[in-house]
C-alpha positions as CSV (number, residue, x, y, z in Angstrom):
1,M,-26.3,15.9,-3.2
2,I,-27.4,15.0,0.1
3,D,-30.3,16.4,2.2
4,E,-31.0,16.7,6.0
5,L,-32.7,13.1,6.0
6,D,-29.6,11.5,4.3
7,K,-27.4,13.3,6.9
8,K,-29.7,11.9,9.7
9,I,-29.4,8.3,8.2
10,L,-25.4,8.9,7.7
11,N,-25.0,10.0,11.3
12,L,-26.9,7.0,12.7
13,L,-24.9,4.6,10.6
14,Q,-21.6,6.3,11.7
15,V,-22.3,5.5,15.2
16,N,-23.8,1.9,14.6
17,A,-23.7,0.5,11.1
18,K,-25.3,-2.7,12.5
19,L,-28.7,-1.0,13.0
20,T,-31.4,-2.9,11.1
21,M,-33.6,-1.1,8.6
22,K,-36.5,-1.2,11.2
23,E,-34.4,0.4,13.8
24,L,-33.2,3.2,11.5
25,A,-36.7,3.8,10.2
26,E,-38.1,4.0,13.8
27,S,-35.4,6.4,14.8
28,L,-36.4,8.6,11.8
29,G,-40.0,8.3,12.1
30,L,-40.3,6.5,8.8
31,T,-41.1,3.2,7.3
32,A,-38.2,0.8,6.2
33,T,-38.6,1.0,2.5
34,P,-37.7,4.8,2.0
35,V,-34.7,4.3,4.4
36,F,-33.6,1.3,2.5
37,E,-33.9,3.2,-0.8
38,R,-32.1,6.1,0.4
39,I,-29.3,4.0,1.8
40,K,-28.9,2.1,-1.6
41,R,-28.7,5.5,-3.4
42,L,-26.0,6.7,-0.8
43,E,-24.0,3.5,-1.5
44,R,-24.5,3.6,-5.3
45,D,-23.4,7.3,-5.4
46,G,-20.3,6.5,-3.3
47,V,-21.3,8.6,-0.3
48,I,-21.4,5.2,1.7
49,K,-17.9,3.6,0.7
50,G,-18.5,0.6,2.8
51,Y,-19.1,-1.0,6.3
52,V,-16.2,-2.0,8.6
53,A,-15.6,-3.5,12.1
54,L,-13.5,-1.2,14.2
55,I,-10.8,-3.3,15.9
56,D,-8.7,-2.3,19.1
57,P,-5.2,-2.5,17.6
58,E,-3.7,-3.5,21.0
59,K,-5.9,-6.5,21.3
60,V,-4.7,-7.7,18.0
61,G,-0.9,-7.2,18.6
62,R,-0.7,-3.9,16.7
63,G,-0.5,-1.5,19.6
64,Q,2.3,0.9,18.6
65,T,1.3,3.6,16.1
66,V,4.0,5.6,14.3
67,F,3.7,8.7,12.0
68,V,6.3,8.6,9.4
69,N,7.4,11.6,7.3
70,V,8.8,10.8,4.0
71,R,10.5,13.0,1.4
72,M,11.1,12.3,-2.3
73,P,14.4,13.9,-3.3
74,I,13.6,13.6,-7.1
75,Y,10.0,14.8,-7.4
76,S,8.5,13.4,-10.6
77,S,5.3,11.9,-11.7
78,E,7.1,8.4,-12.2
79,N,8.6,8.5,-8.7
80,I,5.1,9.5,-7.3
81,A,3.4,6.8,-9.0
82,S,6.0,4.1,-8.1
83,F,6.1,5.2,-4.5
84,E,2.2,5.1,-4.1
85,K,2.1,1.8,-5.7
86,Q,4.8,0.2,-3.3
87,I,3.6,1.9,-0.2
88,S,-0.1,0.7,-1.0
89,K,1.2,-3.0,-0.6
90,L,2.7,-2.6,2.9
91,P,0.0,-3.8,5.3
92,Q,1.5,-1.9,8.3
93,V,0.5,1.4,6.5
94,L,-3.0,2.2,7.5
95,E,-3.0,5.6,6.0
96,C,-0.8,7.4,3.5
97,Y,-1.2,11.2,2.6
98,H,0.6,13.0,-0.3
99,L,1.2,16.6,1.3
100,A,2.3,19.9,0.1
101,G,4.9,21.4,2.3
102,T,8.2,20.4,4.0
103,I,7.5,16.7,3.5
104,D,6.0,15.0,0.7
105,Y,4.1,12.1,2.4
106,Q,2.9,11.2,5.9
107,L,2.3,7.6,6.6
108,K,0.2,6.3,9.5
109,V,1.8,2.9,10.5
110,V,0.7,0.3,13.0
111,V,3.1,-2.4,14.2
112,E,3.4,-4.5,17.3
113,N,6.4,-2.9,18.7
114,I,9.5,-0.9,18.0
115,K,11.4,-4.0,16.9
116,E,8.7,-4.6,14.3
117,Y,9.0,-0.8,13.3
118,D,12.6,-1.3,12.8
119,S,11.9,-4.0,10.3
120,F,9.3,-1.8,8.5
121,L,12.1,1.1,8.2
122,L,14.3,-1.5,6.3
123,A,11.5,-2.3,3.8
124,I,11.1,1.5,3.4
125,A,14.7,1.8,2.8
126,K,14.5,-0.5,-0.2
127,I,12.3,2.1,-2.0
128,R,15.3,4.0,-3.2
129,I,13.3,6.9,-4.4
130,V,12.2,8.2,-1.0
131,N,13.9,9.1,2.3
132,V,12.3,8.9,5.8
133,D,12.6,12.3,7.1
134,S,11.3,11.5,10.7
135,S,9.2,9.2,12.9
136,V,6.9,10.3,15.5
137,I,6.0,7.7,17.9
138,V,2.7,7.8,19.4
139,L,2.6,7.5,23.2
140,H,-1.2,7.2,23.7
141,K,-4.4,8.3,21.9
142,V,-6.1,11.3,23.0
143,K,-8.9,11.3,20.4
144,Q,-9.7,9.0,17.5
145,E,-12.8,9.5,15.5
146,T,-14.3,7.7,12.6
147,S,-17.4,9.7,12.3
148,L,-17.4,12.8,9.9
149,P,-19.2,15.7,11.3
150,L,-22.3,16.3,9.0
């Protein structure tokens, strides 16, 4: 279980994961050693899963986001495992959620443009155990957060 100090550390790291131990400790009114030990524990316990650079998709040729809704006509454990294994290999898929409701999966896909999305749809069509139900083209981002409220 995490306490209030852990939450403060996590909030600081969510804003800027490049803070040094010294900078973190100063922000918290502590020395570096207890902060270091807490961060190591949070990493070991899987609370902190990793550190990444957040990249602007448009600046690296991935400016088009599409949400893809997928149905699985024959809903079986074998088909679920097969689809999830295959979809995990597609680099354009940033996120994939297994849902309860009218669709079975929602994918967040990033591509350069609609032409590349068309090629992506052909790749999905090869996965015969699912059907693309609908695609939702993102016009522009209104809000995107990476920080969890703690």
